[in-house]
C-alpha positions in Angstrom: -46.1 -7.1 -1.6 -46.2 -7.3 -4.9 -43.3 -7.8 -7.6 -44.0 -4.3 -9.3 -45.1 -1.1 -8.5 -48.3 0.3 -8.8 -48.7 1.8 -12.2 -50.0 5.2 -10.6 -46.7 5.3 -9.0 -44.9 4.7 -12.8 -46.3 7.6 -14.1 -46.0 10.2 -11.2 -42.2 9.3 -11.4 -42.4 9.6 -15.1 -43.9 13.0 -15.0 -40.4 14.1 -13.2 -37.8 11.9 -15.3 -39.2 13.3 -18.7 -37.9 16.9 -17.4 -34.8 17.6 -18.8 -33.0 19.3 -15.7 -29.5 19.0 -17.1 -28.1 21.8 -14.8 -24.9 21.7 -16.7 -26.4 23.5 -19.6 -27.9 26.8 -19.8 -29.9 25.8 -22.2 -32.0 23.8 -19.4 -31.7 26.3 -17.1 -35.8 26.3 -16.8 -36.2 22.8 -16.9 -33.8 22.6 -13.7 -36.8 25.3 -12.1 -39.5 23.5 -13.5 -38.3 19.7 -11.9 -38.3 21.9 -8.9 -41.5 23.4 -8.7 -42.5 19.0 -9.2 -41.0 18.7 -6.8 -42.4 21.6 -4.5 -46.1 20.5 -6.0 -45.8 16.9 -5.2 -45.4 18.1 -0.9 -48.2 20.2 -1.6 -49.9 17.4 -2.7 -49.0 15.3 0.0 -50.6 18.0 2.3 -47.6 20.1 3.0 -46.4 23.5 2.0 -43.5 23.9 0.1 -41.6 26.5 -2.0 -38.7 27.7 -4.5 -36.1 28.9 -2.4 -33.7 31.4 -4.5 -30.0 31.1 -4.8 -27.4 32.8 -6.9 -27.4 30.0 -9.2 -30.6 27.7 -9.1 -33.2 27.2 -6.7 -33.9 25.1 -3.5 -37.2 23.2 -2.9 -37.7 23.9 0.3 -41.0 22.7 2.1 -42.4 20.5 5.2 -45.0 17.8 5.6 -46.0 18.0 9.4 -46.7 15.1 11.2 -50.0 13.3 11.1 -50.2 13.5 15.4 -48.8 15.2 18.3 -48.4 18.0 20.4 -46.1 19.4 17.7 -43.2 17.4 19.6 -42.4 15.1 16.7 -39.4 14.4 15.6 -38.2 16.3 12.9 -36.6 14.2 9.8 -34.8 16.1 6.9 -35.4 14.4 3.2 -32.3 15.8 1.2 -32.5 14.9 -2.9 -31.6 16.5 -5.6 -34.1 17.1 -8.7 -31.0 17.8 -11.6 -29.8 15.4 -13.6 -26.1 14.8 -15.7 -25.7 15.8 -19.4 -27.0 12.9 -21.8 -24.0 12.7 -24.4 -23.1 10.8 -26.1 -26.8 10.4 -27.3 -26.5 7.7 -29.5 -25.9 5.5 -27.3 -28.8 5.4 -25.4 -30.7 2.6 -26.7 -34.0 4.7 -25.8 -34.9 8.4 -25.2 -33.3 9.8 -22.2 -36.0 11.6 -21.2 -38.6 9.4 -22.2 -38.8 5.9 -19.6 -39.2 3.3 -20.6 -39.0 0.0 -19.2 -37.2 -3.1 -20.4 -36.0 -6.6 -19.0 -37.3 -5.2 -15.5 -35.5 -2.5 -15.8 -36.7 1.5 -15.7 -34.6 3.4 -18.3 -34.1 7.0 -18.0 -31.6 9.8 -17.1 -32.4 10.5 -13.7 -33.9 7.4 -13.1 -31.2 6.3 -10.9 -29.0 9.8 -9.8 -31.1 11.4 -8.0 -34.9 11.4 -9.1 -35.9 8.0 -8.9 -34.3 7.5 -5.5 -35.4 10.6 -4.1 -39.3 9.8 -5.2 -39.0 6.4 -3.3 -38.6 8.9 0.1 -41.2 11.3 -1.3 -43.6 8.9 -1.8 -43.6 7.3 1.2 -43.5 10.4 3.2 -46.9 11.1 1.1 -48.4 7.4 1.5 -47.9 8.2 5.8 -49.1 11.6 5.1 -52.4 10.8 3.1 -53.3 7.7 5.6 -52.8 10.2 9.0 -49.7 7.9 10.0 -46.5 10.0 9.3 -45.4 9.9 12.9 -42.6 12.8 12.4 -42.0 16.2 10.9 -40.7 15.5 7.2 -38.6 18.4 6.1 -37.7 18.8 2.4 -34.9 20.0 1.3 -33.7 19.4 -2.5 -31.1 21.4 -5.0 -30.7 21.6 -8.6 -27.1 21.5 -8.5 -25.6 18.5 -7.4 -24.5 17.5 -10.6 -22.5 21.0 -11.1 -20.7 20.8 -7.9 -23.0 23.7 -6.1 -23.1 24.5 -2.4 -26.3 26.2 -2.0 -28.0 23.5 0.1 -24.6 23.5 2.1 -24.9 27.5 2.6 -28.5 27.0 2.9 -27.8 24.3 6.4 -25.3 26.6 7.5 -28.0 29.9 7.9 -30.8 27.3 8.7 -31.5 27.9 12.3 -33.8 24.6 13.5 -31.8 21.6 11.7 -33.3 17.9 12.3 -33.2 14.6 14.4 -32.0 13.0 11.9 -31.6 13.3 7.9 -32.4 10.7 5.2 -30.9 11.1 2.1 -31.4 8.0 -1.0 -28.8 9.2 -3.7 -26.2 6.0 -3.3 -26.6 2.5 -4.3 -25.8 -1.0 -3.1 -22.5 -3.2 -3.8 -25.1 -5.7 -5.3 -28.1 -6.9 -5.8 -30.4 -7.5 -2.7 -27.5 -6.0 -0.3 -28.5 -2.8 1.3 -25.7 -0.4 2.5 -25.3 2.5 4.3 -22.6 5.3 4.1 -21.5 6.9 7.4 -18.7 8.2 5.6 -17.4 10.3 3.0 -14.5 11.5 1.7 -13.4 15.3 1.6 -10.8 16.4 -1.2 -8.3 19.4 -1.6 -7.0 19.8 -4.9 -4.1 21.9 -6.0 -2.9 23.1 -8.9 1.0 23.4 -8.9 3.8 25.0 -10.7 7.4 24.5 -10.9 10.2 26.7 -12.0 13.8 25.9 -12.7 15.9 28.9 -14.3 15.0 31.4 -17.4 14.2 29.6 -20.0 14.7 26.1 -22.3 18.0 25.0 -22.8 20.0 22.7 -24.9 20.1 19.2 -23.9 22.7 18.2 -25.0 24.7 21.7 -23.7 23.7 21.8 -20.2 21.8 18.2 -19.9 23.2 16.8 -16.4 24.3 20.0 -15.1 21.7 22.1 -14.7 18.4 21.8 -13.0 15.2 19.7 -15.1 11.8 21.4 -14.2 10.2 17.8 -14.9 12.6 16.3 -12.9 12.5 18.4 -9.8 8.1 18.2 -10.1 8.7 14.9 -10.2 11.1 14.3 -7.5 8.7 17.0 -5.0 5.7 14.7 -6.1 7.0 11.1 -5.0 6.8 12.9 -1.2 3.2 13.6 -1.6 1.7 10.6 -3.6 3.5 8.0 -1.2 1.2 9.3 1.6 3.6 9.8 4.5 2.2 10.0 8.5 1.7 14.0 8.2 -0.8 13.5 5.6 -2.7 10.6 7.3 -3.4 12.7 10.9 -6.9 12.6 12.6 -8.0 9.9 10.7 -10.6 7.8 12.4 -10.4 4.3 11.5 -12.8 2.3 10.9 -15.2 0.0 13.4 -15.1 -3.6 13.8 -18.7 -3.5 12.3 -17.4 -1.7 9.5 -14.9 -4.0 8.7 -16.5 -7.6 8.8 -19.2 -5.4 6.2 -16.0 -5.2 4.0 -16.2 -8.7 4.0 -19.0 -9.2 2.3 -18.3 -7.2 -0.5 -16.5 -8.6 -3.8 -12.8 -9.2 -3.2 -10.8 -5.2 -3.9 -8.5 -8.1 -6.1 -11.5 -8.9 -8.4 -12.9 -4.8 -8.1 -9.4 -3.6 -10.0 -9.7 -6.5 -12.1 -13.1 -5.4 -12.8 -12.0 -2.0 -13.9 -9.4 -3.6 -15.8 -7.4 -1.7 -13.1 -3.5 -2.7 -12.2 -3.1 -3.1 -8.0 -0.6 0.1 -7.0 1.8 -2.9 -5.0 1.2 -6.0 -3.2 -0.8 -5.2 -0.9 -3.6 -3.1 -2.2 -5.5 -6.0 -3.5 -5.6 -6.6 0.6 -6.5 -3.1 1.6 -8.5 -1.8 -1.0 -11.3 -1.3 1.4 -9.5 -0.1 4.2 -7.4 2.6 1.2 -10.5 3.7 -0.6 -13.4 3.9 2.3 -11.1 4.7 5.2 -7.9 6.1 4.1 -6.7 9.0 2.8 -5.4 9.2 -1.1 -3.1 11.6 -3.0 -3.1 11.7 -6.8 -1.5 12.9 -9.2 -4.5 14.1 -12.0 -2.3 15.8 -14.8 1.4 16.6 -15.7 2.9 18.6 -17.9 6.0 19.9 -18.8 8.4 20.2 -21.9 8.0 18.4 -25.1 6.1 15.1 -24.8 4.5 14.7 -28.0 7.4 15.9 -30.4 11.0 15.0 -30.5 12.8 18.2 -29.0 15.8 18.0 -27.0 15.2 20.5 -24.7 15.8 20.3 -20.9 13.0 22.5 -19.5 12.6 24.5 -17.0 8.8 24.6 -16.2 6.5 21.9 -15.0 2.7 22.6 -13.7 0.5 19.4 -12.2 -3.2 19.0 -10.8 -2.6 17.1 -7.8 -5.6 16.0 -5.3 -5.5 14.8 -1.9 -8.8 12.7 -0.9 -9.5 13.7 2.8 -9.9 10.5 4.9 -13.1 10.8 7.7 -11.7 12.9 10.7 -8.6 14.8 9.4 -8.7 18.8 9.1 -8.2 19.9 5.4 -6.4 22.8 6.2 -3.8 20.9 8.6 -3.5 18.3 5.8 -3.1 21.4 3.2 -0.9 23.3 5.0 1.4 19.4 5.5 1.1 19.1 1.5 2.9 22.6 1.1 5.8 22.1 3.6 6.1 18.2 1.9 6.7 19.3 -1.5 8.9 22.6 -0.8 11.0 20.3 1.4 11.3 17.2 -1.1 11.8 20.1 -3.6 15.5 20.1 -5.1 17.3 23.5 -4.6 16.9 26.1 -7.0 13.3 24.9 -8.1 10.9 27.7 -7.4 6.9 26.9 -6.5 3.8 28.0 -6.8 1.4 26.3 -5.6 -3.1 27.1 -5.6 -5.5 25.4 -3.8 -8.2 25.4 -6.4 -11.0 23.9 -4.0 -11.5 22.3 -0.5 -14.5 20.1 1.0 -14.4 18.6 4.5 -15.2 14.5 5.2 -17.9 13.6 7.2 -18.6 10.8 9.7 -21.8 9.8 11.0 -21.2 7.7 14.1 -22.2 3.8 13.5 -24.0 3.8 17.1 -26.1 6.5 16.7 -29.9 5.7 17.1 -31.0 7.0 13.7 -29.0 4.5 12.3 -29.4 1.7 14.3 -33.5 2.3 13.8 -32.9 2.5 10.0 -31.2 -0.4 10.2 -33.5 -2.3 12.0 -36.3 -0.6 9.2 -34.4 -1.7 6.3 -33.7 -5.6 7.7 -37.9 -5.5 8.4 -38.4 -4.8 4.6 -36.1 -6.6 2.7 -34.6 -9.4 5.0 -31.3 -7.7 5.2 -29.1 -6.2 7.5 -27.5 -3.0 5.9 -23.7 -2.8 6.0 -22.0 -0.4 7.3 -19.6 1.7 4.6 -18.2 4.4 3.4 -17.9 6.7 0.5 -15.2 6.9 -1.1 -16.2 10.0 -2.9 -16.9 13.5 -1.9 -20.5 15.0 -0.7 -19.9 18.0 0.8 -23.8 17.7 2.4 -22.9 14.5 4.8 -20.5 17.1 7.2 -22.2 19.9 6.9 -25.2 17.8 8.7 -22.7 15.8 10.5 -21.5 19.2 11.6 -25.1 20.1 12.8 -25.2 17.0 14.5 -28.0 15.3 12.0 -27.0 11.9 12.5 -27.8 11.2 8.1 -28.7 7.9 6.6 -26.9 8.1 2.5 -28.5 4.8 0.9 -29.8 4.0 -2.1 -31.6 1.4 -4.2 -28.7 1.9 -7.3 -26.5 -1.3 -8.4 -23.7 -1.8 -10.5 -24.1 -1.4 -13.8 -27.0 1.1 -13.0 -24.7 3.6 -15.8 -25.2 6.7 -13.8 -23.8 9.8 -16.0 -23.8 7.3 -19.0 -26.1 6.2 -21.5 -29.1 4.2 -20.5 -29.4 4.7 -16.5 -31.7 2.9 -15.0 -33.3 1.1 -12.0 -34.5 -2.2 -11.0 -38.1 -1.9 -11.6 -38.8 -4.0 -8.6 -37.1 -1.9 -6.3 -39.6 1.1 -6.5 -42.3 -1.0 -4.1 -39.2 -2.1 -1.9 -37.3 1.0 -1.7 -41.0 3.2 -0.6 -41.6 0.5 2.1 -38.3 0.9 3.2 -38.1 4.3 3.2 -41.8 3.8 5.0 -40.5 1.6 7.9 -37.8 4.4 8.5 -39.9 6.7 8.6 -41.9 5.4 11.4 -39.5 4.2 13.3 -38.2 7.1 13.8 -40.9 7.8 15.9 -38.6 7.1 18.5 -36.1 9.7 18.0 
């Protein structure tokens, strides 16, 4: 295979990358729509049908490229991607125009080159090449959205209402733990986000007159939070433990101590480095994301009676969001000292997702990637939250979440970049996977 992509492929991808489809900026709403229209035009050019489907926010690009052969009984493979991108600020840190693609030192630089225009283009191109050659063995359903970067749920709503479904789904919106080491993310963590308010009296008090006798609101909140950040057994209920193959995959990743050091982080405790992947990929975590109370900036001798905090729970695959949310509230209230009044608001919630590593689609895709890349993909989980994955799992649709991003790809940062040689390799891997899925 050639070391670099066909120039025509680059020019085609450049068209999409030049569209400043920043969903977070209302001024670019029209550009987000243009990017969706580009996806629809591409699908039509591949011999399929596609249209923009309106939602309460940004439109979806929904379409299909039919199988080249068969009597309507070919397997159906859903392909998801998103055509919106992150804002580019701070612009002065970019070494080239973020919406004018440029190749430097073997990398393609542009906003969206990895997340997710460049990644998802690889699957679209593979489907197009197979369709044009009359060799596409599956029906490819296109389900792209334009609000992934703003946390939208329109694609999840679409899936919940969709009656047809699919035999498998391919998502190129992830990456490799290091160069030339492919991986599949079979699990994603869920998220529950709380805002907690505590009140311990009617008004702030003079700490000289009441300190040591009156309940301090900041102290009370800290005491209550300590009970949940320790992640007791009640907050670990339902966790699906990692498989032996997953644990073997972790052994091929950088040691936890090195990952923490690289990010300038300090271990939480003596076992944090050793258990890094168990904790961040396969287990729950509770973090206080911010806390306020009293007077942290001015010298003010008060006994504060009010304190507030934002607290998030990352749910491990297998955990039920409602069960864990209820346990969290009980633990928090039980741990607070007598006299403390709580207001607990749940600001958002998203379930965890898990795809069985024994699913036929996973094994077929592993075989396909190995044939192209020469290395069998590691089976990992993703510590982040992707609402689409549990939505697909709930429908019984095994999902291949993978991609060709690398550490240092600068996703969500200036100088986002894709290793150019991964364009033909990515297309080839996607093509081989679609061919393999004829056996679903």
